[in-house]
MIKOL-784325 format. One record per residue (C-alpha): x, y, z. Coordinates in steps of 0.001 Angstrom, whole numbers, plus 524288, in hexadecimal, padded with zeros to 5 digits. Layout:
BEGIN
XYZ...
//
This chain:
BEGIN
E008BAD18ACC489DFD0AACF1ECB60AE034FAC17FCB587DFACFABCD4CC105DEEFEAC2F0CBAE8DF1AFABBDFCAE0EDF404AAF24CB536DE6C5AB08BCBC0DDDF8EAB316CAFC2DE586AA729CA904DE334A9E90CB545DD564AA2F6CB65CDD140AA007CA872DCE85A924CCA337DCF55A9712C9534DD8B4A9F23C8D34DD9DCAAD51C8FE5DDDFDAB713C8533DE86BAC103C8748DDE50ACB99C84CCDD54CAC604C8F4ADDFB6AC5F1C990DDE55CAD318C95D7DD779AD893C96EADD504AD23BCA446DE273AD6EFCA99DDE281AE44FCA334DEF97AE266C9CCEDF46DAE00FC8EC1DF47BAD32AC8827E0352AD432C87B1E03A6AD4FAC967FDFB3BAC8CDC9703E0435AC19CC8E29E102FAC599C95C4E0A9EAC049CA291E062AAB396C9BB3E138DAB15DC9691E1946AB3B8CA422E0FDFAAA0ACA9B8E13FDAA00CC9F66E2219AA202CA318E1E2DA9EBBCB0E1E1833A9215CAC94E0A1FA9555CAB52E03B2A8C47CA0F2DFCFEA967CC989ADF802A927CC8B7FDF585A9C3CC8078DED29A9C8AC7426DEDB7AA6C8C69B5DDEFBAA82CC693DDDB4FAA490C7764DE577AAAAAC7F9CDEBC7AA4EEC8C34DE83CA99CBC94E2DED6FA93C3CA155DEF71A84E7C9E56DF217A80BDCAC42DF6C7A8557CB9C9E02DEA8E35CBB48E103AA878ECBF30E0F7FA8CF5CCD37E062EA922ECD6F1DFF47A9E61CD1C0DF5C9AA765CD923DEF28AAC78CCCC4DECE4A9E49CC7EFDE83CA999DCD513DDEA9AA4FBCD6EEDD9A0AA311CC921DD5C9A9551CCC67DCD6DA9936CD802DBF6AA9D99CD6BEDBCF2AABE4CD7C7DB61EAAA1FCE4E2DC0F2AA207CEAA5DC627AA882CF712DD432AA861CF1A0DD271AAC6CCE3C0DDAEFAB809CE0EDDE1AEAB740CED8FDEBFDAAC9BCEAC2DFA75AAF9CCEC22E05CCAA704CE897E139AAA938CED60E1FC1AA24ECE98DE24C8AA1EDCF7F5E1F76AA622D04E3E2354AA279D12FCE1604A9CE8D15A9E08E6A9F3DD0E56E0248A9F57D1B80E0B5BAA8E0D2195E0AD8AB24DD15C3DFBDEAB173D1507DFA65AB3D9D2399E0236AC02ED21EBDF916AC4B1D16C4DECF3AC11ED1EA4DF1B6AC988D29FDDF33AAD4ACD2059DE53DAD36AD1C76DE555ACA57D106BDD815AC5E3D0C91DD270AB83BD0E4DDD54CAAF73D02F4DE35FAB2D0D00E1DEB08AA642CFC75DFA44AA595CFC88E0144A9AA0CF55BE100FA98E8CF5A2E1905A905ECED0DE220AA8F53CF8A2E2275A9292D0729E2EC9A9543D0ECEE27F3A9416D1C5DE1C39A8BD5D1A4BE1500A8919D26FAE0D2FA7D6FD2C2CE059CA7B04D38CCE0BACA7C7AD45ECE166FA8508D4068E1C84A7A48D3795E22CEA7E2DD2AC3E1D09A7993D1DCFE261BA7549D12B0E2208A7E55D0686E2B08A7ADACFB84E2924A834ECEEE8E2079A7CDCCE4B0E1DACA7080CECDBE11BFA74AECF440E064AA7DB0CF474E074CA8821CFF74DFAABA8FEBD00E4DF491A9857D0B91DE72DA9F6CD0B60DE18EAAA2DD13BEDD3CBAA890D18E9DCB83AB119D215DDC06FAA741D24C1DB2C6AAB48D2855DB232AA6F6D3684DA7B8AA4DBD4095DAF49A9CE8D4A9DDBDE5A9C08D4D3EDBCB3A8D21D4E8DDB963A8D29D402FDC5ECA93A3D3C82DCDA6A8A2DD4479DC8FDA7F23D3B5ADCD8CA8597D2EE3DDA1FA7DFED2E60DD262A7182D2C91DCA4DA77D0D21EEDD652A7BEED1AB0DDB84A6DBBD1B50DCF02A68FBD14E5DCFC6A73AFD0A33DDE22A7036D07B3DDB87A61FAD0672DD028A63CCCFD62DD804A6CCDCF4EDDE35FA634CCF34ADDA90A584ECEFB4DD361A60D6CE59CDE043A65E4CE016DE6BBA589CCDD91DDEB0A4DC0CE328DE784A4B2BCEF03DDF8AA44D7CF9C1DE5EAA4C8DD04F8DE184A4AFCD12FDDE1F8A541DD1E78DEADFA516DD2A11DE594A57F5D35F6DE534A6364D36A5DE93FA695CD298FDF3C8A618DD226FDF04CA5ABCD1587DF5FAA4D21D13E7DF6B5A442BD0808DFA02A35FED091CDFE6AA3788D170CE0794A42E0D14BCE0643A51C2D1660E0225A5915D0A4DDFDF4A6625D0F48DFF72A6ECBD1B27DF541A78F2D1EAFDF75EA8482D2813DEB58A8CC7D2C1DDEE58A9952D33A9DE45BAA1F0D3A94DE5A0AAFC4D3E4ADDD65AB765D4816DDBA0AC5BED49D8DE37FACAA2D5494DD951AD37AD5B3CDCCC9ACBC9D59E1DD2F0ABE01D58D3DC950ABBA7D4D73DCE89AB364D41C7DD536ABB44D3761DD987AB1CBD2CE3DDE0DAA429D2977DE9CAAA061D214CDE91BA926DD1C9DDF53BA8D27D15DDDF91FA8029D101CE04C6A79C0D09CFE01C7A6EA8D00E2E0CE8A65B5CFC44E0B98A6446CED5DE177CA5F5CCE6DEE21E6A5B75CF0C4E286EA4E40CEE72E2B85A43D1CF892E3A05A4864CF7D2E35C7A5659CFAE5E2EF0A51E5D076DE3A88A495ED0B05E43FEA5543D0A18E3A1BA5D48D1285E395EA5267D1CD3E2B50A4FECD1937E2CD8A42ACD12B2E2149A39D9D162EE1A6BA4568D1C7EE169EA4EB2D1196E11E6A4C7BD0364E0DE8A5449CF7FCE0300A535ECEDCAE0C5CA4FACCE29AE12CAA4593CEB5AE05E1A3F34CED68E020EA3F36CDF54DF966A4BCCCDF5EE00EBA562DCD83CDF9F1A633BCD7C4DFB95A6FF5CD0CFDFE1CA7A81CDB94DF4C8A84B9CD66ADE9C4A7AADCD5A4DEC6AA76BCCE3A8DEC1FA84F9CE7B9DDF64A8787CE0FBDD91EA7B2BCE774DDDD6A7FC1CF4C0DD892A8D93CF2BCDCBBCA885CCEE30DCAFCA7F3CCFA38DCEC7A8A61D037EDC48EA9351CFD2DDB9E3A8940CFFB1DBE9EA880AD0DCADBDF1A9639D0F98DAFD0A961DD0AB6DAC4DA8A34D12C3DB244A8EC5D1F98DAD17A8C82D29C5D9F59A8862D2589DA3D0A7B4FD1F0CDAB57A7663D2ADBDA48DA692BD2AA0DA835A6699D1C24DB67FA69D9D1E6DDB6C9A616ED2A8EDB0D8A561DD22F9DBB70A57AAD18BFDC655A5948D22E6DC273A4CCAD29F5DC0E6A451AD1D1DDCF29A4847D18D9DD606A495BD2684DE0F2A3F03D25C5DE363A4084D34A4DD697A3A21D3883DD83AA2C09D3C89DE6AEA2D85D3F2ADEE41A2D1FD4B3DDF366A3A6AD4E54DFBF7A418ED57FDDF7D4A4F4FD5CABDFBC2A58BED66FFDF411A5188D7120DF8B1A4417D6E20DF4C2A3919D64A3DE89DA32B4D5FE0DE02CA2FDCD5427DDA48A3A90D4B7BDCBCBA37D8D4C58DC597A43B4D45FEDC4D3A51FFD42D6DBB28A5AACD4AA4DB30AA663ED4620DBEACA6FA6D48ACDC836A6761D40DDDCEA7A6287D4D48DD3CEA54DED4C90DCDE5A4B33D5599DD780A4173D5B61DD42FA35C8D636EDE021A36EAD6C68DE7B2A2B97D71FCDE481A31CCD7EF8DD65CA2DB4D7D3ADD218A3BB9D7AADDCCB8A429BD6E28DD457A4DF6D6A9ADD052A58CED618BDDCCCA5DDAD5B40DDB7DA6B32D557CDE98AA6F5DD54E2DF749A6AB2D55C0DFE7EA5FC2D4E2DDF81DA532BD4AEFE005DA483BD44DFDFB59A3B71D3EEBE01A5A2FEED44D7
//
């Protein structure tokens, strides 16, 4: 689509581009370029023009844009050129899993402005209102030597998401075991990592990692959803963020994760432990209650149980008391 191509050229240049340069790059007339630029302007893109210099993008577009996001990524980024933005999907994870099963390559990234059936862990629903959160899933086919490495990937994604949020807007988010992000004691982000195995061999096929980050919800919004005092957003905590920037920071962090996995486990474990807000808290888990004392090398939560036993919790629901 020429409009997306024009948008990508503008987004990928830090200087002005002449109409002639753009028409030559795209193999179309200057009139065709002008037509698409005017259409982008009507959509709210902040495009500056100069008689002698041409056109320049003065800032991010008014909404999530796949061409803009891809243009901000380095050419060797796993997700560059494979970003899709949809106005509405049932679930970014569900949609991307279907694409993966049909043979989609590693590095596909799907973002949605709204989800009608957002999913969390343990079959829970995830509230996904339009324009208030960032809903993103990525498809990975990790290089793997041991299955136990793959089972730690959820913890890795938590570290990557936390790092990306802080880089995008400065928010000092923490990780609530296993894979939620918390800010000032309230839930900011849910993460759902789903694995698929080949039916005949039982070998790993792909991983879809999805996340929903609350960006602009108000206290009134959460009250209406029954989440008052439980959930928060970046804007509500004083860390507003432009959605395209947050998306770029996430895809850069996930690209680093893909390159680091599984060799850099020790480094990710160190960062996970440093930011895990569950440690030192009393918790309840499927086996009882106790104090969260540590995270082991497989990202399992070590709990000093009230029964006098140490429990390594690797699945199930853990609540901070």
